[in-house]
Each structure stands twice: as C-alpha cells, then as structure tokens.
Steps between C-alpha positions, in 0.01 A plus 500: 500500500789266584270250674271499193196619690426719202561456131740758338206683336334539842776716654239778580315234716827413680567871568144543627536215750851603599367854576240351728753274678736784568225758586338326796268788581259380240228240587404391146598505138192527273537356154291379204775256421320177607723278293829589655441701818163456646510127444488293820776258397727779389433697825598208704819448300595868515441505874718194557776630270495837674518350850777260394703803389463651849233758426154527649186478292259708697261596228229350291478480125133561418271590203307831486177312591669376817602854592152650475323522827122503486293643788 
C-alpha cells in the first residue's frame, strides 16, 4: 500500500497478493479481477515491486479461463 501499487479501496487485492507472496507453496492466484490483478501491465509492476522489496514472485496471476485444463 505504501508503494501505491493498490488504491486504498483495493486493500483486499493487496492482501490477496501479499498472501501469495508470503505463501510460496501456491503456483497460481486465480482471479476475475482483470482490471487490477490479471492485467499484464499490473502483473509486471507487482512482480518488479515484490522482487525489489526482497521477496520472490513464484506464482502466476491468472483468470479462471486460464486455469481450466481441457483434455
């Protein structure tokens, strides 16, 4: 929140991403939030910010459509 990666009203999104950063056993965060989370520019920004703060960003932010595997 201090780095303004999220607007104040998007605190839940910030908590969602922080949970993923601190819980490295998860491979992907699935979200319908294409405007703020599953947006390619925002994903790059969040990844850069996370790495600059000394954390790893070992997960993907994807939409439900990307999470579905068709055989």
